[in-house]
C-alpha positions as CSV (number, residue, x, y, z in Angstrom):
1,M,51.5,-67.1,-14.2
2,P,49.4,-68.7,-11.7
3,V,46.6,-67.4,-10.3
4,L,47.3,-68.3,-6.7
5,E,50.8,-69.6,-4.9
6,C,52.0,-71.0,-1.5
7,R,55.6,-72.0,-0.8
8,E,56.0,-74.0,2.4
9,L,53.6,-71.5,3.9
10,K,54.2,-72.0,7.5
11,K,51.8,-70.3,11.1
12,R,51.5,-71.1,14.1
13,F,49.3,-69.7,17.3
14,G,51.2,-70.2,20.4
15,G,51.6,-74.3,20.8
16,T,49.6,-75.0,17.6
17,E,51.3,-75.6,14.1
18,A,47.9,-74.7,12.4
19,L,50.6,-74.6,9.4
20,A,53.4,-76.8,8.7
21,G,54.9,-76.0,5.4
22,A,51.7,-75.9,2.8
23,T,52.4,-75.9,-0.7
24,L,50.1,-75.5,-3.4
25,K,49.4,-74.0,-6.6
26,L,46.4,-72.8,-9.0
27,E,45.9,-71.8,-12.4
28,P,44.3,-69.0,-14.1
29,G,40.1,-70.9,-15.0
30,R,40.2,-73.2,-12.9
31,V,38.2,-74.2,-10.0
32,A,39.5,-76.2,-7.2
33,G,38.8,-77.9,-3.8
34,L,40.6,-77.3,-0.5
35,L,39.6,-80.3,1.7
36,G,40.5,-81.4,4.7
37,P,38.7,-82.7,8.3
38,N,38.1,-79.7,10.9
39,G,41.4,-78.4,12.4
40,A,44.0,-79.3,9.2
41,G,44.5,-75.9,8.4
42,K,41.7,-75.0,5.7
43,T,41.0,-71.8,7.0
44,T,44.2,-70.1,8.5
45,L,45.7,-70.8,4.7
46,I,42.6,-68.9,3.4
47,K,43.2,-66.0,5.9
48,L,46.4,-65.9,4.7
49,L,46.0,-65.8,0.9
50,C,43.3,-62.6,2.0
51,G,46.1,-60.9,4.1
52,L,44.4,-61.2,7.3
53,L,46.7,-63.5,8.5
54,Q,50.7,-63.5,8.3
55,P,52.7,-65.9,8.0
56,D,55.8,-66.9,10.2
57,S,57.5,-68.3,7.1
58,G,57.3,-69.8,3.5
59,E,55.4,-67.8,0.4
60,A,52.2,-66.7,-1.2
61,S,51.2,-64.7,-4.1
62,I,48.3,-64.0,-5.7
63,C,49.0,-62.9,-9.1
64,G,52.3,-62.4,-8.9
65,L,51.6,-60.2,-5.3
66,A,52.0,-60.9,-2.0
67,P,48.6,-60.7,-0.4
68,G,48.3,-57.2,0.7
69,T,46.2,-54.1,-0.4
70,E,46.6,-54.5,-3.5
71,T,45.3,-58.2,-3.6
72,K,41.9,-57.0,-2.2
73,K,41.2,-55.7,-5.4
74,L,41.7,-59.0,-7.0
75,V,40.1,-61.3,-4.8
76,S,36.8,-62.0,-3.2
77,Y,36.5,-64.0,0.1
78,L,33.9,-65.5,1.5
79,P,34.4,-66.0,5.3
80,D,33.8,-69.6,7.6
81,R,31.2,-68.0,9.4
82,L,28.6,-65.1,9.3
83,A,29.9,-61.6,9.3
84,L,27.0,-59.3,8.3
85,P,25.3,-56.8,10.7
86,E,22.7,-57.2,11.5
87,A,20.8,-54.3,11.8
88,M,21.0,-54.1,8.1
89,R,18.6,-54.6,5.2
90,A,19.9,-57.5,2.4
91,G,19.4,-54.9,0.2
92,R,21.4,-52.1,1.9
93,L,24.1,-54.4,1.9
94,L,24.3,-54.3,-2.2
95,D,25.0,-49.9,-1.6
96,F,27.1,-50.8,0.9
97,Y,29.5,-53.6,-1.3
98,G,28.4,-51.1,-4.9
99,D,30.5,-48.9,-2.7
100,F,33.6,-51.0,-1.5
101,F,34.4,-52.4,-4.4
102,A,34.8,-51.3,-8.0
103,D,34.0,-54.6,-9.5
104,F,30.9,-55.2,-7.7
105,D,28.1,-55.8,-10.6
106,R,24.8,-54.7,-8.5
107,P,22.4,-55.8,-10.6
108,R,23.8,-59.7,-10.7
109,A,23.7,-59.0,-6.8
110,E,19.7,-58.3,-7.3
111,G,19.1,-61.5,-9.7
112,L,20.5,-64.1,-7.3
113,L,18.9,-62.7,-4.1
114,S,15.6,-63.1,-6.0
115,R,16.8,-66.4,-7.6
116,L,17.5,-67.7,-4.1
117,G,14.5,-66.0,-2.4
118,V,16.1,-63.8,-0.5
119,D,13.9,-60.7,0.1
120,P,16.0,-57.5,0.6
121,A,14.1,-55.4,2.2
122,K,14.7,-57.7,5.9
123,R,17.0,-57.0,8.6
124,V,20.0,-59.5,8.8
125,K,18.5,-60.9,12.1
126,Q,15.2,-61.5,10.4
127,L,16.7,-63.8,7.7
128,S,17.3,-67.9,8.8
129,R,21.2,-68.6,9.3
130,G,20.3,-70.5,5.7
131,E,19.1,-67.1,4.1
132,Q,22.2,-64.8,6.1
133,E,24.6,-67.7,4.5
134,K,23.1,-67.0,0.7
135,V,23.1,-63.1,1.3
136,Q,26.9,-63.4,2.0
137,L,27.7,-65.6,-1.0
138,V,25.1,-63.4,-3.2
139,L,28.1,-60.8,-2.3
140,A,30.9,-62.8,-2.6
141,M,30.0,-64.1,-6.3
142,S,29.0,-60.8,-7.4
143,R,32.3,-59.4,-7.7
144,R,34.7,-59.7,-10.9
145,A,37.6,-61.0,-9.2
146,K,40.1,-62.8,-10.3
147,L,40.2,-65.2,-8.0
148,Y,37.2,-66.5,-5.4
149,L,38.2,-67.9,-2.2
150,L,34.8,-69.4,-0.1
151,D,35.5,-70.7,3.2
152,E,32.9,-73.8,4.0
153,P,30.4,-71.8,1.7
154,M,27.7,-74.1,2.3
155,G,28.0,-75.0,6.0
156,G,24.8,-73.4,7.3
157,V,22.8,-74.6,3.7
158,D,20.0,-77.2,3.8
159,P,21.3,-80.4,1.3
160,A,18.5,-79.6,-1.0
161,S,20.0,-76.1,-1.5
162,R,23.5,-77.1,-2.2
163,D,23.0,-78.1,-5.9
164,Y,21.5,-74.9,-6.5
165,I,23.9,-72.9,-4.9
166,I,27.3,-74.6,-6.2
167,S,25.1,-73.7,-9.5
168,T,25.1,-70.3,-8.5
169,I,29.2,-70.2,-7.3
170,M,30.0,-71.7,-11.2
171,A,27.4,-69.8,-12.8
172,N,28.4,-66.3,-11.8
173,C,32.6,-66.7,-11.6
174,A,34.1,-63.6,-13.3
175,P,35.3,-65.1,-16.9
176,G,38.5,-66.6,-16.8
177,S,38.9,-66.5,-12.8
178,S,39.3,-68.9,-10.6
179,V,37.8,-70.7,-7.1
180,L,39.2,-72.3,-4.1
181,I,36.3,-73.8,-2.2
182,S,37.8,-75.2,1.2
183,T,35.0,-77.7,2.3
184,H,34.3,-81.2,4.0
185,L,31.1,-82.1,2.2
186,I,32.9,-83.0,-0.9
187,Q,30.2,-85.2,-2.4
188,D,28.3,-81.8,-3.0
189,V,31.5,-79.8,-4.7
190,E,33.2,-83.0,-6.5
191,R,30.9,-82.6,-9.9
192,V,32.7,-78.9,-10.7
193,L,36.4,-79.6,-9.1
194,D,39.0,-79.0,-11.7
195,D,42.0,-79.4,-9.3
196,V,41.7,-80.9,-5.5
197,F,44.7,-80.4,-2.7
198,L,43.9,-83.0,-0.1
199,I,45.3,-80.6,3.5
200,D,46.1,-82.8,6.6
201,R,47.7,-81.2,10.1
202,G,49.1,-78.0,7.7
203,R,49.8,-79.8,4.9
204,I,49.1,-81.0,1.6
205,V,49.0,-84.4,1.2
206,M,47.8,-85.1,-2.2
207,A,47.3,-82.9,-4.8
208,G,46.2,-83.2,-8.8
209,A,43.7,-82.7,-11.4
210,A,41.2,-84.3,-10.0
211,D,40.1,-86.3,-13.1
212,G,43.5,-87.4,-13.0
213,L,43.2,-88.4,-9.3
214,R,40.4,-90.6,-10.1
215,E,41.6,-92.4,-12.5
216,R,44.6,-93.1,-10.7
217,Y,42.6,-94.5,-7.7
218,G,40.0,-95.9,-9.4
219,K,37.7,-93.6,-7.7
220,S,36.0,-90.6,-6.6
221,V,37.4,-87.9,-5.0
222,D,34.9,-88.4,-2.1
223,G,36.4,-92.0,-2.0
224,I,40.1,-91.1,-2.1
225,F,39.2,-88.1,0.6
226,R,37.5,-91.2,2.4
227,E,41.0,-93.4,2.5
228,V,43.4,-91.0,2.8
229,F,42.1,-89.2,6.0
230,R,41.0,-92.5,7.7
231,C,44.7,-93.9,7.3
232,A,45.9,-90.4,8.8
233,Q,43.7,-91.2,11.9
């Protein structure tokens, strides 16, 4: 059974069509990139999968279940913007997550904070933007989830830290889980991708195994991305 499946998902916000029939499937144990320019529909799709939005039409399932209360136990979500209480200390956030999620691995979270150089005694508002994003990443990756939905996990992280962030993501997934990474920073994630979904104007315009696409087009995934979206201008 696929960990994630979407069939003809559509979503409008007023006169704007954010999703125009998005269809994709992600199998267990795979790392996939949801790749597209700003405004392509990446965040809308991820929010639908988290149950934060409802589609106008079409279907989505997580391990065979429609997104909702039950799938929140299966999905670890990293939003595309900061969503941490500024007055709370980083270490206290671990307590909060441990109380809220039965699958939260507190020792792992503490180790990750240490390795990423984040002081757990500091309040969120005392941390730099990059440190705040690292805390959110630690919280998301310290759950033993079936599916990790990571929306622009490196948007505010300096280039020198990105390789380490990707290594952190890959080293801390629960065994057999799947990862969907939404990003436009293709070069930073390409080496870890098993599958690729290119999204444009709310539709999946290309999908396949990363190695197969490289062989077919004779280019890197980043090169394919640039070619597709140059033609789409």
